[in-house]
N, C-alpha and C positions, 0 to 999 in steps of 0.2 A: 160251681166254680169253673173257670176257663183252664184250658190246657196250659198256657203260659204262667197263669196264677200258681197252679199246682206244681209246676216244675220249678218256678223261680227264676226263668228267663224266657226270651222270645227269639225267633228268627224269621226270616222271610220264607214262609212255607211254599210260596209259588215258585221258588228257585229249585227246589228238590226235584230232581227227574224221576218219572215214574216208568221209565223204559230201560233200567239197567239190565244188562244180560242176567239170565238165571239158568241154572243148570240143575242137575240131579244133586241131591244131598251127598251121595257118593262121590261125586266128582269135586264138589268144593272140599270135602274132607280130605280127599287124596291130595288136592293141591295144597291144603294146609299142612298135611303131614309131610309132603316133600319139600315145602319151604320152611320147616320148623326151624332150622339154624338161623335163617334169616330173619324169621319173627322174633326169635329170642334175643338175637344180637341187637336188633332195632330197638326193642323194649329196653334193652339193658342200657344201651346208649342214652335213651331219655332219661334214666335214672342216675347218669354219670358213672356208670360202671366202667372200669378200664379195661374189660376183657376185650380181647380183639376177635374177630370173626373166626380166624382158625383156632383160637383158644375154645371158643364156644363150641366148634364143632368137635374138638378134642374131648371136651366134656360130655358131649352128647354120644361120644362113642365109648363113654365109661371111664376114661382116662383122667387122672387129676392133672393139673397144670401147676407147675412149680413156680415160686416167687410171687404168688398172689395171696391177698389177704383171704382168710378163710370166709370172712363175711360177704365178700364180692362173689366168691365162688358159690356160696349158699343162695345168694340172691339169683344167680344163674341157673341153679339147680331148681330152685323154686318156680322159676319161669317155665323151665322145661316140664316139670311135673304138672304144673297148672295147665299148660298147653296140651298136654296128653290127656289130662282129666277133662278138659272142655271137649277135646275130640271125641272121647268115649260117649260124654253126655249126648253130643249132637248125633253120632252114629246110632245110638241106641233109642234116639228120640225121647230122651229124658231131661233135655234142657228146657228150662221154663224162666221167663223173665219174673222171678220172685225172690223173695228174702232168702229162703232156704238154698237156692242155687248161688246167689250173690255171697252169701256168707260161707258157703262150702269152697267156692273158688277163693275167697280172701283167705281162708285158713291155710290154703297152700301158698298162695302169692306171697302172703306177709309173714310166713312161718319164721320165727326166731327173729324178725326184724322189726315189726310194729310193737307197740307197747303191750297190746293184746291182739289177737287174731282170731276170726271166725265168728265175732259178735260185734254188734253195734256200740259205739262209744256210749258207755253207761250201763251196758248189760253184763260187764264182767267186774273184776275187783276195782277197777279205777272208774270213779263216778263223778269227778269234778274237773279233771284237766281237759282243757279245749284247746286242740291244736290250731294252728294257723297256717296260711300259705303266703310265703314270701313273694313279693311283686316288685322287688329292685327298688328303684326310685319312686314308685307309686305307694310304697308301703307294704302293707300286710292285709290279706283278706282273711276274715274270722267268720266261720260258719256258726250254725246253731250251737249254743252252749250244751256241753256234756252234762247230763243229768241222770240220776239214778233210774235204771230201768228203760231210759231212753223213750220215754213217751212221745216226745215232739218228734224226734227223728223217725220213729215207727209210723206216727201219723203222716209225716210229709212223704216217707217212702211209699206207704200204701196209696195215698192220694196220687202221687206222681205215676206210680206203675199202673194205676187203675185208668188215669187219663190217657197214658200212652196206648193201653190196650183199647179203650173204647173209641178214642179220638183220632189215632193216627194208624191207618190202615198200611201205609208205605213202610215195608220192613226196613229199607235202607234208612229213611227218616226216623223210624222208631228206635233202631239200635244206636244211631249217632246221638239222638236225643238223650238215650239213657246214659251213654258214655258222659255226656256233658253234665247231666243230672247228678250222676255219682260224683264227679269231679267237684261239682259246685258245693253240694250238700255235705261232703265229706262225712260219710257215715260211719268210716272207721278212723282210727288214730293215724294210720299211714297205708300206703299202698291202695289209695282209692282210684287214682287215675289207671294204675295198671289192672286193677280188678273190674273196673268199669269198662275198660277196653275189652277185655275177655268177654263181659256180657254183651257188648256191642257185637262181638263177632260170633257168638252163640246165636243171636237173633239173625244176623245175616246168613250164616251157613244153615241154619235150621230152615231157611226159606230159599235155598239154593243160590245164594249170592256169595261171591268170594269173599274172604275175610280181608280186612284192612290192616296193613302194617304201616306205622309211619316211619319212612326211611330215616336211617341214621344221619344222613347227609342234610335233612331237614329238621334236625332236632330244634336248632335255634329258632327257626321259622315256627315250629310247633309251640315252643315255649313264649314266643314274643305274643302269638296270637291267643294262647290260653291266658296270658296276663291281661289282655284287652277284654277277653271274655269275662273274667273275674271282676274287672272294674264296671264293664257296660252292661253286663248280663244280656247281651245281644250275641246270640250263637251264629248269626248269618255267616260271618266270616270263618268260624270254625267248621260249619257245616260245608262250606265250599272248600275248605281245606282238605277235609275227610274224603270229599268226593275226588280231589285230585289226587289223593293217596291210593284210591281204589283202583286195583288192576284192571286195565282196559282190555 
């Protein structure tokens, strides 16, 4: 099987740069830690969370914010906890592009928010409901159906991660491709894009490449390009967008 067949989408591989600056893992982890408030706030804006940047910093300092919904606060705290967990995995050389790590991060990202968290759709109590992605005027995108035990989702995940490991040597390309793979296949009931971006950044930082955060001010641009990705299954535009978001 080809790489594009296993992942379910394609992109212009010739447009991916192979000369991105690399640093020590210690250095990229330090930057990720220092930029944590920005990373968390950017991610929350993509989810439509109303917390402001100062309020996110207040939560990071361990102080609650009055007048906000508990669910919105919990989403922020989940992003904080999952960011710190990813940092620990990378620092201790325990990050891997595998199902265990993927589900481990999702268990924190989507805690008390998704229908179930930490398992693929169909591996928990709910074995029939299949979520979809709203695409506005273009309708909805429906992924593979949920089935007891998630046999097809597990097959797709194994094939996709194997193809990425064997056929994509460029760490930037591999990380970005995994993000789009997770977003497209919707392995979980919710929190797919967030968890897949954490996996992307785990790949990048493990190879000495600075993590990517989609700036809050580019949220509309991100959403528009993701809609086109879901409909076309062509990731070239999103790959270019992620490159633009990478810190120079």
